[in-house]
C-alpha positions as a printed NumPy array, in Angstrom:
array([[ -3.204,  -9.758,  11.879],
       [  0.032,  -9.905,  13.818],
       [  2.998, -10.318,  11.504],
       [  5.503, -12.758,  12.993],
       [  8.008, -14.975,  11.263],
       [  8.932, -18.523,  12.127],
       [ 12.363, -19.78 ,  11.239],
       [ 14.878, -22.266,  12.533],
       [ 16.527, -21.094,  15.727],
       [ 18.713, -22.727,  18.345],
       [ 19.346, -26.402,  17.55 ],
       [ 17.151, -25.982,  14.439],
       [ 13.975, -25.726,  16.524],
       [ 11.455, -23.213,  15.144],
       [ 11.688, -19.75 ,  16.628],
       [  9.035, -17.047,  16.326],
       [ 10.208, -13.465,  15.866],
       [  8.444, -10.143,  15.523],
       [ 10.514,  -8.263,  12.96 ],
       [ 10.365,  -4.664,  11.834],
       [  9.311,  -4.047,   8.228],
       [ 12.967,  -3.887,   7.213],
       [ 13.627,  -7.121,   9.106],
       [ 10.671,  -8.756,   7.369],
       [ 12.162,  -7.804,   3.999],
       [ 15.507,  -9.269,   5.061],
       [ 14.058, -12.525,   6.431],
       [ 11.478, -13.21 ,   3.718],
       [ 12.73 , -11.216,   0.748],
       [ 11.351,  -7.816,  -0.21 ],
       [  9.914,  -9.129,  -3.494],
       [  7.948, -11.851,  -1.664],
       [  6.582,  -9.382,   0.878],
       [  5.508,  -7.107,  -1.977],
       [  3.86 , -10.07 ,  -3.734],
       [  1.869, -10.807,  -0.566],
       [  0.874,  -7.133,  -0.297],
       [ -0.41 ,  -7.286,  -3.881],
       [ -2.814, -10.069,  -2.848],
       [ -4.88 ,  -7.669,  -0.735],
       [ -2.912,  -6.304,   2.2  ],
       [ -4.09 ,  -2.711,   2.439],
       [ -1.739,  -1.619,   5.234],
       [  1.436,  -2.964,   6.79 ],
       [  2.939,  -1.156,   9.766],
       [  3.308,  -1.098,  13.52 ],
       [  0.345,  -1.564,  15.794],
       [  0.717,   2.041,  16.932],
       [  0.646,   3.301,  13.326],
       [ -2.326,   1.238,  12.185],
       [ -4.498,   0.783,  15.254],
       [ -3.184,   3.196,  17.84 ],
       [ -1.67 ,   2.051,  21.111],
       [ -1.115,   3.26 ,  24.644],
       [  2.405,   4.326,  25.601],
       [  2.706,   1.419,  28.023],
       [  1.575,  -1.166,  25.436],
       [  4.568,  -3.48 ,  24.992],
       [  3.243,  -4.641,  21.606],
       [  2.873,  -1.152,  20.114],
       [  5.914,  -1.567,  17.848],
       [  4.921,  -5.01 ,  16.597],
       [  4.196,  -5.338,  12.894],
       [  0.542,  -5.711,  11.847],
       [ -1.287,  -6.212,   8.558],
       [ -4.754,  -5.031,   7.593],
       [ -6.524,  -6.822,   4.762],
       [ -9.04 ,  -5.97 ,   2.082],
       [-12.15 ,  -7.808,   3.332],
       [-12.934,  -8.938,  -0.223],
       [ -9.531, -10.549,  -0.833],
       [ -9.635, -13.794,   1.129],
       [ -6.261, -14.933,  -0.194],
       [ -4.359, -12.077,   1.504],
       [ -3.987, -13.706,   4.957],
       [ -2.957, -16.991,   3.336],
       [ -0.331, -15.219,   1.208],
       [  1.055, -13.399,   4.249],
       [  1.136, -16.618,   6.261],
       [  3.034, -18.416,   3.492],
       [  5.566, -15.612,   3.144],
       [  6.171, -15.208,   6.888],
       [  6.035, -18.841,   8.002],
       [  6.996, -21.037,   5.051],
       [  9.468, -18.88 ,   3.101],
       [ 11.974, -18.4  ,   5.969],
       [ 12.24 , -22.166,   6.39 ],
       [ 12.626, -22.742,   2.658],
       [ 15.336, -20.094,   2.563],
       [ 17.075, -21.735,   5.513],
       [ 17.267, -25.097,   3.737],
       [ 18.325, -23.327,   0.507],
       [ 15.216, -24.265,  -1.448],
       [ 14.675, -20.581,  -2.239]])
């Protein structure tokens, strides 16, 4: 799964970003990312690291997640952390 975040951007309209792992920790909170990982994410890294990529692949440095096929909650947890949490942090609910 591609790991992108959605958060308020220009004029408060949602903006999708493709952060690094460090950026993901900064945007969503390291403890929340780790909580999502505990739900069944077996690997979190760049596309090149996890799946391999050609040198000319412009998405090779994008963050990806691989899930335990028996843990159906893992993609939902990652979605909540990367899409919902940044907005809640923006409005100071978290």
